[in-house]
DRENFIGU-955073 format. One record per residue (C-alpha): residue number from 1; residue in three letters; x, y, z. Coordinates in steps of 0.1 Angstrom, whole numbers, plus 5000, padded with zeros to 4 digits. Layout:
% residues N
<NUM ALA <X Y Z>>
...
//
This chain:
% residues 333
<1 UNK <5078 4842 5221>>
<2 UNK <5042 4829 5204>>
<3 UNK <5047 4827 5168>>
<4 UNK <5022 4841 5150>>
<5 UNK <4993 4830 5126>>
<6 UNK <4981 4851 5102>>
<7 UNK <4951 4852 5079>>
<8 UNK <4941 4867 5046>>
<9 UNK <4906 4856 5027>>
<10 UNK <4920 4827 5010>>
<11 UNK <4954 4817 5031>>
<12 UNK <4963 4810 5061>>
<13 UNK <5001 4816 5069>>
<14 UNK <5017 4793 5103>>
<15 UNK <5046 4782 5112>>
<16 UNK <5064 4754 5097>>
<17 UNK <5063 4722 5110>>
<18 UNK <5084 4691 5103>>
<19 UNK <5054 4670 5092>>
<20 UNK <5055 4695 5063>>
<21 UNK <5085 4681 5047>>
<22 UNK <5068 4658 5020>>
<23 UNK <5048 4693 5009>>
<24 UNK <5079 4712 5010>>
<25 UNK <5099 4688 4989>>
<26 UNK <5072 4685 4965>>
<27 UNK <5077 4719 4955>>
<28 UNK <5111 4727 4964>>
<29 UNK <5126 4701 4943>>
<30 UNK <5112 4721 4913>>
<31 UNK <5144 4739 4895>>
<32 UNK <5124 4767 4883>>
<33 UNK <5116 4776 4923>>
<34 UNK <5148 4778 4942>>
<35 UNK <5177 4790 4920>>
<36 UNK <5160 4818 4907>>
<37 UNK <5153 4830 4947>>
<38 UNK <5188 4822 4955>>
<39 UNK <5188 4784 4970>>
<40 UNK <5196 4751 4957>>
<41 UNK <5168 4729 4945>>
<42 UNK <5158 4703 4976>>
<43 UNK <5171 4668 4973>>
<44 UNK <5147 4648 4997>>
<45 UNK <5121 4646 5019>>
<46 UNK <5147 4645 5045>>
<47 UNK <5167 4674 5031>>
<48 UNK <5132 4693 5035>>
<49 UNK <5130 4682 5070>>
<50 UNK <5166 4696 5078>>
<51 UNK <5158 4729 5063>>
<52 UNK <5122 4728 5080>>
<53 UNK <5141 4725 5115>>
<54 UNK <5171 4741 5108>>
<55 UNK <5162 4772 5088>>
<56 UNK <5122 4775 5085>>
<57 UNK <5113 4769 5120>>
<58 UNK <5121 4804 5136>>
<59 UNK <5099 4837 5142>>
<60 UNK <5083 4854 5113>>
<61 UNK <5086 4825 5087>>
<62 UNK <5056 4811 5077>>
<63 UNK <5044 4783 5056>>
<64 UNK <5013 4797 5032>>
<65 UNK <4983 4771 5029>>
<66 UNK <4956 4775 5012>>
<67 UNK <4920 4777 5027>>
<68 UNK <4905 4754 5038>>
<69 UNK <4932 4727 5032>>
<70 UNK <4965 4726 5055>>
<71 UNK <4992 4714 5031>>
<72 UNK <5023 4741 5029>>
<73 UNK <5028 4751 4994>>
<74 UNK <5049 4782 4997>>
<75 UNK <5068 4805 5023>>
<76 UNK <5069 4839 5034>>
<77 UNK <5091 4855 5058>>
<78 UNK <5108 4885 5072>>
<79 UNK <5142 4885 5083>>
<80 UNK <5145 4917 5108>>
<81 UNK <5176 4936 5115>>
<82 UNK <5208 4919 5110>>
<83 UNK <5190 4883 5104>>
<84 UNK <5186 4899 5066>>
<85 UNK <5212 4896 5043>>
<86 UNK <5210 4935 5040>>
<87 UNK <5222 4941 5074>>
<88 UNK <5195 4963 5083>>
<89 UNK <5186 4983 5117>>
<90 UNK <5162 4962 5145>>
<91 UNK <5130 4981 5133>>
<92 UNK <5136 4976 5097>>
<93 UNK <5131 4939 5078>>
<94 UNK <5135 4922 5046>>
<95 UNK <5106 4904 5033>>
<96 UNK <5111 4871 5013>>
<97 UNK <5087 4851 4995>>
<98 UNK <5081 4819 4971>>
<99 UNK <5055 4798 4960>>
<100 UNK <5052 4761 4946>>
<101 UNK <5047 4762 4904>>
<102 UNK <5011 4747 4905>>
<103 UNK <5000 4779 4925>>
<104 UNK <5016 4807 4900>>
<105 UNK <4995 4832 4884>>
<106 UNK <4963 4830 4912>>
<107 UNK <4979 4863 4933>>
<108 UNK <4983 4843 4966>>
<109 UNK <5019 4858 4969>>
<110 UNK <5010 4892 4966>>
<111 UNK <4980 4887 4987>>
<112 UNK <5000 4870 5016>>
<113 UNK <5027 4896 5014>>
<114 UNK <5001 4923 5018>>
<115 UNK <4993 4902 5051>>
<116 UNK <5024 4899 5062>>
<117 UNK <5032 4936 5052>>
<118 UNK <5003 4947 5074>>
<119 UNK <5017 4926 5107>>
<120 UNK <5051 4938 5105>>
<121 UNK <5040 4975 5105>>
<122 UNK <5010 4973 5131>>
<123 UNK <5020 4946 5152>>
<124 UNK <5057 4947 5149>>
<125 UNK <5062 4983 5149>>
<126 UNK <5090 4983 5120>>
<127 UNK <5095 5015 5103>>
<128 UNK <5108 5000 5070>>
<129 UNK <5102 4968 5048>>
<130 UNK <5130 4955 5023>>
<131 UNK <5127 4933 4993>>
<132 UNK <5150 4920 4967>>
<133 UNK <5152 4901 4936>>
<134 UNK <5181 4883 4913>>
<135 UNK <5182 4895 4874>>
<136 UNK <5155 4874 4856>>
<137 UNK <5132 4869 4882>>
<138 UNK <5103 4886 4873>>
<139 UNK <5074 4868 4891>>
<140 UNK <5094 4884 4923>>
<141 UNK <5098 4916 4906>>
<142 UNK <5061 4921 4900>>
<143 UNK <5050 4909 4935>>
<144 UNK <5071 4936 4948>>
<145 UNK <5055 4965 4926>>
<146 UNK <5022 4954 4932>>
<147 UNK <5027 4958 4969>>
<148 UNK <5042 4990 4967>>
<149 UNK <5080 4987 4968>>
<150 UNK <5099 5010 4952>>
<151 UNK <5137 5004 4935>>
<152 UNK <5163 5019 4954>>
<153 UNK <5195 5005 4942>>
<154 UNK <5210 4973 4921>>
<155 UNK <5241 4957 4928>>
<156 UNK <5265 4923 4920>>
<157 UNK <5267 4900 4949>>
<158 UNK <5282 4868 4956>>
<159 UNK <5257 4842 4969>>
<160 UNK <5271 4813 4986>>
<161 UNK <5240 4791 4987>>
<162 UNK <5240 4789 4947>>
<163 UNK <5276 4796 4945>>
<164 UNK <5278 4821 4918>>
<165 UNK <5276 4861 4917>>
<166 UNK <5243 4877 4910>>
<167 UNK <5224 4908 4901>>
<168 UNK <5203 4920 4930>>
<169 UNK <5180 4948 4928>>
<170 UNK <5168 4963 4962>>
<171 UNK <5138 4979 4970>>
<172 UNK <5118 4999 4999>>
<173 UNK <5086 5003 5014>>
<174 UNK <5086 5029 5043>>
<175 UNK <5057 5028 5069>>
<176 UNK <5043 5060 5057>>
<177 UNK <5043 5046 5018>>
<178 UNK <5026 5016 5032>>
<179 UNK <5000 5038 5051>>
<180 UNK <4989 5062 5021>>
<181 UNK <4985 5030 5000>>
<182 UNK <4961 5016 5022>>
<183 UNK <4942 5053 5023>>
<184 UNK <4945 5052 4988>>
<185 UNK <4930 5021 4980>>
<186 UNK <4899 5030 5006>>
<187 UNK <4896 5066 4988>>
<188 UNK <4896 5046 4953>>
<189 UNK <4870 5024 4966>>
<190 UNK <4847 5050 4980>>
<191 UNK <4853 5067 4946>>
<192 UNK <4842 5040 4926>>
<193 UNK <4813 5034 4946>>
<194 UNK <4798 5066 4947>>
<195 UNK <4804 5075 4913>>
<196 UNK <4771 5056 4905>>
<197 UNK <4755 5069 4936>>
<198 UNK <4761 5108 4925>>
<199 UNK <4747 5101 4889>>
<200 UNK <4717 5083 4898>>
<201 UNK <4703 5111 4918>>
<202 UNK <4677 5133 4909>>
<203 UNK <4678 5167 4906>>
<204 UNK <4656 5178 4938>>
<205 UNK <4685 5153 4957>>
<206 UNK <4715 5172 4942>>
<207 UNK <4700 5207 4943>>
<208 UNK <4673 5211 4968>>
<209 UNK <4685 5203 5006>>
<210 UNK <4711 5218 5022>>
<211 UNK <4735 5211 5052>>
<212 UNK <4744 5231 5079>>
<213 UNK <4768 5252 5061>>
<214 UNK <4738 5258 5032>>
<215 UNK <4758 5236 5008>>
<216 UNK <4734 5212 4985>>
<217 UNK <4749 5179 4976>>
<218 UNK <4759 5197 4940>>
<219 UNK <4783 5222 4959>>
<220 UNK <4797 5196 4983>>
<221 UNK <4810 5177 4956>>
<222 UNK <4824 5210 4940>>
<223 UNK <4842 5217 4972>>
<224 UNK <4857 5179 4971>>
<225 UNK <4871 5190 4936>>
<226 UNK <4886 5222 4952>>
<227 UNK <4903 5201 4978>>
<228 UNK <4913 5177 4957>>
<229 UNK <4926 5204 4933>>
<230 UNK <4946 5225 4962>>
<231 UNK <4958 5193 4981>>
<232 UNK <4976 5181 4950>>
<233 UNK <4989 5216 4942>>
<234 UNK <5003 5215 4976>>
<235 UNK <5016 5184 4980>>
<236 UNK <5033 5191 4947>>
<237 UNK <5048 5221 4960>>
<238 UNK <5060 5208 4990>>
<239 UNK <5085 5186 4972>>
<240 UNK <5103 5212 4953>>
<241 UNK <5100 5244 4970>>
<242 UNK <5117 5259 4999>>
<243 UNK <5109 5247 5030>>
<244 UNK <5085 5259 5047>>
<245 UNK <5059 5268 5023>>
<246 UNK <5040 5298 5024>>
<247 UNK <5011 5286 5000>>
<248 UNK <4974 5303 5000>>
<249 UNK <4951 5287 5018>>
<250 UNK <4922 5282 5001>>
<251 UNK <4897 5274 5030>>
<252 UNK <4905 5299 5054>>
<253 UNK <4883 5329 5061>>
<254 UNK <4853 5314 5045>>
<255 UNK <4873 5311 5006>>
<256 UNK <4864 5278 5000>>
<257 UNK <4825 5293 4999>>
<258 UNK <4841 5320 4975>>
<259 UNK <4856 5290 4953>>
<260 UNK <4823 5272 4953>>
<261 UNK <4803 5305 4946>>
<262 UNK <4827 5316 4917>>
<263 UNK <4826 5285 4903>>
<264 UNK <4791 5282 4901>>
<265 UNK <4788 5246 4910>>
<266 UNK <4752 5249 4916>>
<267 UNK <4746 5252 4877>>
<268 UNK <4772 5232 4865>>
<269 UNK <4762 5199 4844>>
<270 UNK <4759 5173 4869>>
<271 UNK <4775 5148 4850>>
<272 UNK <4805 5167 4842>>
<273 UNK <4809 5177 4876>>
<274 UNK <4808 5138 4889>>
<275 UNK <4834 5131 4865>>
<276 UNK <4857 5158 4873>>
<277 UNK <4853 5147 4914>>
<278 UNK <4859 5113 4904>>
<279 UNK <4893 5118 4883>>
<280 UNK <4906 5145 4907>>
<281 UNK <4905 5122 4932>>
<282 UNK <4919 5095 4911>>
<283 UNK <4945 5117 4903>>
<284 UNK <4954 5127 4939>>
<285 UNK <4957 5094 4946>>
<286 UNK <4984 5088 4918>>
<287 UNK <5002 5118 4928>>
<288 UNK <5002 5104 4966>>
<289 UNK <5014 5070 4955>>
<290 UNK <5046 5087 4940>>
<291 UNK <5057 5112 4965>>
<292 UNK <5094 5115 4976>>
<293 UNK <5095 5099 5009>>
<294 UNK <5127 5118 5017>>
<295 UNK <5102 5151 5015>>
<296 UNK <5072 5140 5038>>
<297 UNK <5089 5163 5067>>
<298 UNK <5087 5196 5048>>
<299 UNK <5064 5223 5058>>
<300 UNK <5035 5241 5049>>
<301 UNK <5024 5274 5068>>
<302 UNK <4988 5275 5066>>
<303 UNK <4966 5307 5073>>
<304 UNK <4964 5303 5111>>
<305 UNK <5003 5301 5113>>
<306 UNK <5002 5263 5121>>
<307 UNK <5029 5241 5105>>
<308 UNK <5018 5210 5088>>
<309 UNK <5039 5186 5075>>
<310 UNK <5035 5168 5040>>
<311 UNK <5031 5138 5057>>
<312 UNK <5005 5151 5080>>
<313 UNK <4984 5164 5050>>
<314 UNK <4982 5134 5031>>
<315 UNK <4974 5112 5061>>
<316 UNK <4943 5133 5067>>
<317 UNK <4930 5137 5032>>
<318 UNK <4910 5108 5038>>
<319 UNK <4891 5117 5068>>
<320 UNK <4883 5148 5049>>
<321 UNK <4870 5129 5020>>
<322 UNK <4851 5109 5042>>
<323 UNK <4837 5137 5062>>
<324 UNK <4819 5150 5030>>
<325 UNK <4805 5116 5016>>
<326 UNK <4789 5112 5052>>
<327 UNK <4774 5149 5048>>
<328 UNK <4763 5138 5014>>
<329 UNK <4748 5105 5029>>
<330 UNK <4729 5125 5052>>
<331 UNK <4713 5150 5025>>
<332 UNK <4703 5121 5000>>
<333 UNK <4685 5103 5031>>
//
């Protein structure tokens, strides 16, 4: 199989080469790097060369380089299935990473990790990624947290490479959680961008023109508040109520327009309405981020009788959000 090359805005991730031995030794001889991650310091350039040849030169193990240079300053890899110390099935992988001390604090490893996560889920078809760190390795812990991994268990384990028993904390990220996180980031980006745009609109723009459903910009924004509110309630209910869930469908039989009329969004203070829209969507992003992955297949019975899983409902929210943003864009042209 051809070894992959991956790119981020600031980094290139490429296969290791034996010619990287000098740069590897430069960073891996530092006692602050290896032992806390479970491997001994490198003792010489030749030792580093042997490690590249015997350990690093495998599929899905990447040298981290900072653009526009090509010096290997860290390592990031996927250990798929039984290649992981966690002994995983073939569609799951453990992710491991480190970077040289001079490059700490610049966000390079979270940036590289997110790209390898994308590669693992989209290109390799992984269903779950795992990540572990030892007690005291706060930098590795923070990388995992920033990238969306959730703690699953803690265990004591003998680690032969450093000849000691360590406390290892193990975390997990499923493909669904990763997809939700990606959608959340896009929704929050749009929410931030459109908050200022909406607040800058004049009265004619927000109250004058109407779309094909007869809604003004005010009313579309109000409907999006209702959507965020009702979907938040459904997401919460689906995590503790009996499965399948029978829950009122506010959008059926024209009820969403009744919600708009009863709440009289057309006369709502515009600044207050936009802020409600902003924070309703920031809140649902927070709720989605903390959904129990074991509840994603629970079902809600819609007014039509269709069964909709929690997974499908969450996945569809960004599409619905973008649909109404596009409607607003069309009205304010």
